[in-house]
C-alpha positions in Angstrom: 280.7 -164.1 -177.6 280.8 -161.1 -179.8 277.1 -160.4 -180.4 273.7 -161.3 -178.8 270.2 -160.7 -179.9 267.6 -161.1 -177.2 264.2 -161.2 -179.0 262.0 -162.9 -176.3 258.5 -163.6 -177.5 256.9 -162.3 -180.7 260.0 -162.8 -182.9 258.0 -164.5 -185.7 254.7 -163.5 -187.4 253.6 -167.1 -187.4 253.8 -167.4 -183.6 251.5 -165.2 -181.3 253.5 -163.2 -178.8 251.2 -164.4 -176.1 252.7 -167.8 -176.4 255.4 -166.8 -174.0 256.8 -170.3 -173.9 258.5 -169.5 -177.2 261.4 -167.2 -176.5 264.1 -166.5 -179.1 267.8 -165.5 -178.7 270.6 -165.3 -181.2 274.3 -165.4 -180.3 277.5 -165.0 -182.4 280.8 -166.5 -181.3 284.2 -165.9 -182.7 287.2 -168.3 -182.2 290.3 -166.3 -181.5 292.5 -165.2 -178.6 290.6 -163.3 -175.9 290.7 -159.5 -176.2 289.4 -156.6 -174.1 286.9 -155.4 -176.7 283.3 -155.0 -175.9 280.6 -157.3 -177.1 277.2 -156.1 -178.4 273.8 -157.1 -177.3 270.4 -155.9 -178.5 267.1 -156.1 -176.8 264.6 -154.6 -179.2 261.5 -154.8 -177.2 259.7 -153.4 -174.1 258.0 -155.6 -171.5 255.0 -153.2 -171.6 254.2 -153.9 -175.2 255.5 -157.5 -175.5 252.1 -159.1 -175.7 250.4 -156.5 -177.8 249.5 -157.0 -181.5 252.3 -155.9 -184.0 255.2 -157.0 -181.7 257.2 -158.5 -184.6 257.0 -155.3 -186.6 258.1 -153.3 -183.6 261.1 -155.6 -183.1 262.1 -155.2 -186.8 262.0 -151.4 -186.5 263.8 -151.3 -183.2 266.5 -153.6 -184.4 267.2 -151.4 -187.5 267.3 -148.3 -185.2 269.6 -150.1 -182.6 267.1 -149.5 -179.8 267.9 -151.5 -176.7 271.6 -151.8 -177.6 274.1 -152.7 -174.9 277.8 -152.9 -175.0 279.2 -155.3 -172.5 282.3 -157.3 -171.6 281.4 -161.0 -171.0 284.6 -161.6 -168.9 283.7 -158.7 -166.6 280.5 -160.6 -165.6 282.5 -163.4 -164.0 282.3 -161.4 -160.7 278.6 -162.5 -160.5 278.2 -166.0 -159.1 277.5 -168.7 -161.8 278.5 -166.1 -164.5 275.0 -165.1 -165.8 274.8 -163.1 -169.0 273.4 -159.9 -167.5 274.4 -157.9 -170.5 272.2 -154.9 -169.5 274.4 -154.2 -166.4 276.5 -151.2 -167.3 280.0 -150.6 -165.8 278.6 -148.3 -163.0 276.0 -150.9 -161.9 278.6 -153.7 -162.1 281.0 -151.7 -159.8 278.2 -151.1 -157.4 277.4 -154.8 -157.3 281.0 -155.7 -156.6 281.3 -153.4 -153.6 277.9 -154.1 -152.2 277.7 -156.8 -149.4 275.9 -159.9 -150.7 272.9 -161.2 -148.9 274.0 -164.8 -149.5 277.2 -164.1 -147.6 275.7 -162.2 -144.6 272.4 -164.2 -144.4 272.7 -167.5 -146.3 269.4 -169.1 -147.3 268.3 -172.2 -145.4 265.7 -174.8 -146.2 262.8 -175.0 -143.7 260.3 -177.5 -142.6 258.7 -179.9 -145.0 255.8 -181.9 -143.4 255.3 -184.3 -146.3 251.5 -184.1 -145.5 250.3 -180.5 -145.4 246.6 -181.6 -145.3 247.2 -183.2 -141.9 249.7 -180.9 -140.3 248.8 -177.5 -141.5 245.8 -175.2 -141.1 244.7 -171.7 -142.0 245.6 -169.4 -139.1 241.9 -168.8 -138.3 241.0 -172.5 -137.9 242.6 -173.4 -134.5 241.7 -171.6 -131.3 243.4 -168.2 -131.1 245.1 -168.9 -127.8 246.7 -172.1 -129.1 249.0 -170.3 -131.5 252.7 -169.6 -130.8 252.9 -165.8 -130.8 255.8 -163.5 -130.1 256.8 -160.0 -131.1 259.9 -160.1 -133.4 261.9 -157.9 -131.2 261.5 -160.1 -128.1 263.1 -163.5 -127.4 260.7 -166.5 -127.6 260.2 -168.3 -124.3 261.3 -172.0 -124.6 258.1 -173.1 -123.0 256.1 -171.4 -125.8 258.1 -173.4 -128.4 257.2 -176.7 -126.7 253.6 -176.2 -125.6 252.2 -174.0 -128.3 249.9 -176.1 -130.3 250.2 -174.3 -133.7 253.1 -172.2 -135.0 253.2 -169.8 -138.0 254.2 -171.5 -141.2 255.0 -170.2 -144.7 253.7 -172.6 -147.4 254.6 -170.4 -150.4 254.2 -167.0 -151.9 251.3 -167.7 -154.3 251.5 -164.1 -155.6 251.9 -162.4 -152.3 254.7 -159.9 -152.1 256.7 -157.9 -149.6 255.2 -159.2 -146.3 253.7 -162.6 -145.6 250.5 -162.3 -143.5 249.8 -164.8 -140.8 248.0 -167.2 -143.2 249.1 -170.8 -142.4 250.1 -172.6 -139.2 251.8 -175.9 -138.5 251.0 -178.4 -135.8 253.7 -177.9 -133.1 252.4 -179.2 -129.8 255.1 -180.9 -127.7 257.7 -179.5 -130.0 256.1 -181.1 -133.1 256.1 -184.6 -131.6 253.3 -185.8 -133.8 254.9 -184.5 -136.9 258.3 -186.0 -136.0 256.6 -189.3 -135.3 254.9 -189.3 -138.7 258.2 -188.5 -140.4 260.0 -191.2 -138.5 257.3 -193.8 -139.4 257.2 -192.9 -143.1 260.9 -192.1 -143.8 263.0 -193.3 -140.9 264.6 -191.6 -137.9 267.3 -189.9 -140.0 264.7 -188.2 -142.1 263.7 -185.8 -139.2 267.0 -183.9 -139.7 266.2 -183.1 -143.4 262.4 -182.9 -143.2 262.7 -180.4 -140.4 265.9 -178.9 -141.6 267.8 -176.1 -139.8 265.6 -176.4 -136.7 268.0 -174.1 -134.8 266.7 -171.2 -136.9 263.0 -171.8 -136.2 261.1 -169.0 -134.4 263.5 -166.3 -135.4 262.9 -163.3 -137.6 263.8 -163.8 -141.3 262.9 -163.6 -144.9 261.3 -166.4 -146.9 261.9 -166.7 -150.6 261.7 -169.1 -153.6 264.9 -170.2 -155.3 263.3 -169.5 -158.7 261.5 -166.3 -159.7 260.0 -164.9 -162.9 261.6 -161.5 -162.3 263.1 -159.5 -159.5 
């Protein structure tokens, strides 16, 4: 790849920039032996003005002035898993990425519990009696008895716009070590399904971070 034009939304007068489902990018490839020369990418827009009127005219002017220009080496980006085209990473940032410990290596993500029937097995935290919740300070070990006999345990259903710290919003039925939930899973999906519907159970009731595999931006 020798050149890339990242125009995002608002690249055509005929299409309103607010129609963010229409995103435009242009790429130029050259068939020859690999060399160590830099490729060029241009990103002639700002996220702050992307949806405002006149975006196409701003893109034309910015392209002519080479605003948002980045020089990058596509081969150098191979150090990033799955080789994404993060052309805006300069050499200094890329070097910092290489030497920085990766979260996926030190704390790999693990899939959690999937009830298959949230209406039955989950509640808002204020619905059950307060003393029926499994509660423990993060710095203290959780007593095994609490895991078994607590009727409701904290449960993260999804971000839904919340950031940084998840409040105690949802709980999952956990009496007798989730016996009712396990019985439902076994009845609907078979005994072997318990292992993948309640995946990575050895990591339950431990401090950790929850995240989605797909995000609009970081």
